[in-house]
C-alpha positions as CSV (number, residue, x, y, z in Angstrom):
1,X,173.3,114.5,32.8
2,X,173.4,117.3,30.3
3,X,171.7,116.9,26.9
4,X,173.4,119.3,24.5
5,X,170.6,119.8,22.0
6,X,170.4,121.2,18.5
7,X,173.8,119.8,17.4
8,X,172.4,119.9,13.9
9,X,172.4,123.7,14.0
10,X,176.2,123.8,14.5
11,X,177.0,121.3,11.8
12,X,177.5,118.4,14.4
13,X,180.6,120.2,15.6
14,X,182.8,118.1,17.9
15,X,184.7,121.2,18.9
16,X,181.5,123.1,20.0
17,X,180.3,120.2,22.0
18,X,183.8,119.8,23.7
19,X,183.6,123.5,24.8
20,X,180.2,123.1,26.3
21,X,181.1,119.8,27.9
22,X,184.2,121.3,29.5
23,X,182.2,124.2,31.0
24,X,179.5,121.8,32.3
25,X,182.0,119.4,34.0
26,X,183.7,122.4,35.6
27,X,180.4,123.6,37.0
28,X,179.4,120.2,38.1
29,X,182.7,119.8,40.0
30,X,182.2,123.1,41.8
31,X,178.7,121.9,42.9
32,X,180.3,118.7,44.2
33,X,178.7,116.2,41.9
34,X,180.5,112.8,42.0
35,X,179.6,112.0,38.4
36,X,178.5,114.1,35.4
37,X,177.9,113.2,31.8
38,X,177.2,115.4,28.7
39,X,175.5,113.9,25.6
40,X,175.3,115.6,22.2
41,X,171.8,115.3,20.8
42,X,169.4,116.6,18.1
43,X,165.9,116.1,19.5
44,X,164.2,117.0,16.3
45,X,166.1,114.4,14.3
46,X,166.4,111.8,17.1
47,X,170.2,111.7,17.0
48,X,171.6,110.3,20.3
49,X,168.1,110.4,21.9
50,X,166.9,106.8,21.6
51,X,169.5,105.7,19.0
52,X,173.2,106.4,18.3
53,X,173.9,109.1,15.8
54,X,175.5,108.2,12.5
55,X,176.6,111.8,11.9
56,X,178.5,112.2,15.2
57,X,180.9,109.3,15.1
58,X,183.3,111.2,17.4
59,X,180.9,110.6,20.3
60,X,181.3,107.0,21.5
61,X,179.0,107.1,24.5
62,X,175.5,105.8,24.9
63,X,172.4,107.6,23.7
64,X,170.4,109.7,26.2
65,X,167.6,107.2,27.0
66,X,170.0,104.3,27.2
67,X,172.2,106.2,29.6
68,X,169.2,107.1,31.8
69,X,168.1,103.5,31.9
70,X,171.5,102.4,33.0
71,X,171.8,105.0,35.7
72,X,171.0,103.4,39.1
73,X,168.3,105.0,41.2
74,X,169.4,106.8,44.4
75,X,169.1,104.3,47.3
76,X,169.8,104.6,51.0
77,X,172.5,102.3,52.4
78,X,171.0,99.2,53.9
79,X,173.1,99.6,57.1
80,X,171.5,103.0,58.0
81,X,169.4,103.3,61.2
82,X,165.8,102.2,61.1
83,X,163.3,104.9,60.0
84,X,159.6,104.5,59.3
85,X,157.6,107.7,58.4
86,X,154.0,107.0,59.5
87,X,151.7,107.6,56.6
88,X,148.4,106.2,58.0
89,X,146.8,104.9,61.2
90,X,145.1,101.6,60.5
91,X,142.3,100.4,62.8
92,X,140.4,97.1,62.7
93,X,137.9,96.7,65.4
94,X,138.7,97.5,69.0
95,X,141.8,95.3,69.2
96,X,144.0,96.5,66.3
97,X,145.7,99.8,65.8
98,X,148.6,99.8,63.4
99,X,151.1,102.3,62.1
100,X,151.4,102.1,58.3
101,X,154.4,103.3,56.3
102,X,157.3,102.4,54.1
103,X,160.6,101.6,55.8
104,X,162.9,104.3,54.4
105,X,166.1,102.9,55.9
106,X,167.4,100.1,58.1
107,X,165.3,97.2,59.3
108,X,162.9,96.3,62.2
109,X,161.9,92.9,63.7
110,X,159.1,91.7,66.0
111,X,160.2,92.3,69.6
112,X,162.3,95.3,68.7
113,X,161.8,98.5,70.7
114,X,160.8,101.7,68.7
115,X,160.7,105.3,69.8
116,X,158.9,108.4,68.5
117,X,161.8,111.0,68.8
118,X,159.8,114.1,69.5
119,X,157.9,112.8,72.5
120,X,160.4,110.1,73.5
121,X,157.5,107.6,73.8
122,X,158.6,103.9,73.4
123,X,156.9,100.6,72.7
124,X,157.8,97.1,71.4
125,X,156.8,95.8,68.0
126,X,154.1,93.2,68.5
127,X,153.4,92.4,64.9
128,X,154.5,93.4,61.4
129,X,151.8,93.0,58.8
130,X,151.8,93.3,55.1
131,X,149.4,92.3,52.3
132,X,147.9,88.9,53.3
133,X,150.6,87.8,55.7
134,X,152.7,88.7,58.8
135,X,156.5,89.2,58.7
136,X,159.2,88.5,61.3
137,X,161.1,91.5,60.1
138,X,160.9,94.3,57.5
139,X,163.7,96.1,55.6
140,X,164.2,99.2,53.6
141,X,161.5,99.9,50.9
142,X,159.0,97.5,52.3
143,X,155.5,98.9,53.0
144,X,154.2,97.5,56.3
145,X,151.9,98.0,59.2
146,X,153.5,97.9,62.7
147,X,151.3,96.9,65.6
148,X,152.9,97.9,69.0
149,X,152.4,96.4,72.4
150,X,150.9,99.6,73.7
151,X,149.4,102.8,72.3
152,X,152.0,105.6,72.3
153,X,149.7,108.1,70.6
154,X,151.7,108.3,67.3
155,X,149.9,110.0,64.4
156,X,150.4,110.6,60.7
157,X,153.6,112.5,60.0
158,X,155.6,111.1,62.9
159,X,158.8,109.1,62.3
160,X,159.6,105.9,64.2
161,X,163.2,104.9,65.0
162,X,165.0,102.6,67.4
163,X,166.4,104.0,70.7
164,X,170.0,105.0,70.5
165,X,169.9,105.9,66.8
166,X,166.9,108.2,66.6
167,X,167.1,111.3,64.4
168,X,167.9,114.7,65.8
169,X,164.8,116.8,66.9
170,X,165.0,120.4,65.9
171,X,162.8,123.5,65.5
172,X,165.0,125.1,62.9
173,X,166.6,124.2,59.6
174,X,169.3,125.9,57.7
175,X,168.6,125.2,54.0
176,X,169.5,126.2,50.5
177,X,166.3,127.0,48.6
178,X,165.4,127.5,44.9
179,X,162.6,130.0,44.8
180,X,160.3,128.9,42.0
181,X,157.2,131.0,42.7
182,X,156.6,134.0,40.4
183,X,155.7,136.0,43.5
184,X,158.8,137.1,45.5
185,X,159.4,135.9,49.0
186,X,157.3,137.9,51.5
187,X,158.1,137.6,55.2
188,X,154.5,138.4,56.2
189,X,153.0,135.5,54.2
190,X,152.3,132.1,55.6
191,X,154.4,129.1,54.3
192,X,154.4,125.4,55.1
193,X,157.0,122.7,54.9
194,X,155.9,119.5,53.0
195,X,157.6,116.4,54.3
196,X,157.2,112.8,53.1
197,X,154.1,112.3,55.2
198,X,153.0,115.6,56.6
199,X,152.6,119.4,56.1
200,X,154.2,121.5,58.9
201,X,153.5,125.2,59.4
202,X,156.5,127.5,59.2
203,X,156.7,130.2,61.8
204,X,159.4,132.2,60.1
205,X,161.9,132.2,57.2
206,X,165.0,134.4,57.3
207,X,166.9,134.7,54.0
208,X,170.6,135.4,54.6
209,X,172.5,134.8,51.4
210,X,171.9,134.6,47.6
211,X,174.0,132.5,45.3
212,X,175.5,134.3,42.2
213,X,175.3,131.7,39.5
214,X,177.9,133.5,37.4
215,X,180.6,133.2,40.1
216,X,179.0,130.5,42.4
217,X,179.8,132.9,45.3
218,X,177.3,134.0,47.9
219,X,176.4,137.6,48.8
220,X,174.2,138.9,51.6
221,X,170.5,139.0,50.9
222,X,167.2,139.3,52.6
223,X,164.8,138.3,49.9
224,X,164.2,136.0,47.0
225,X,162.6,136.3,43.6
226,X,161.8,133.8,40.8
227,X,164.6,131.3,40.2
228,X,166.9,132.7,42.9
229,X,169.0,130.3,44.9
230,X,169.2,131.4,48.5
231,X,170.3,130.3,51.9
232,X,167.7,130.6,54.6
233,X,166.9,129.8,58.2
234,X,163.5,128.0,58.5
235,X,161.8,128.1,62.0
236,X,159.3,125.5,62.8
237,X,158.8,126.0,66.5
């Protein structure tokens, strides 16, 4: 969503907005966005922010806030494989050790077998607990505690899956990074990768390309400064 602000300073010009909107849609298409919307606004006067503008009758879309409220949140398809990032180890006395987290995709039921992909350790789900009650199964977005039939030495930061559809295990990631730090990338510095549940030390980062925002073409590079968009190899091993 692009909010084209300060329309009052160009006399509420439909032609000026159309030019900006055309450039924005072309850029969004080159980045592969499936949907893109431009909205003319005047933040200081409130036009098309929370209410429709009376001075831009040529725009027949929704105001910015209305459009944002109507936009569905990003959700993972319900039929994706089961994933549960472990956020906490719950202990209650000597007999209970549970793995707490929110199901990020798929579903799990009591009696199902789960696997920790890095070690390959497996166990069966003995119990699924949530606030005040037990469940026969849990689905995407539910926060639960899984008690397994045996201790497989899983700790915070691990991800549980089901055998046969576990995620790939890798010690390296090829990624596109937006460098936001004021200090430029320095190979000799230590960096960490923050996941949904853990912080992982990075053993090395190799920058290979930088994106030219004017042409959207890449060129060879070995460093990154503030606001640069680069392609890099991240080594975690």
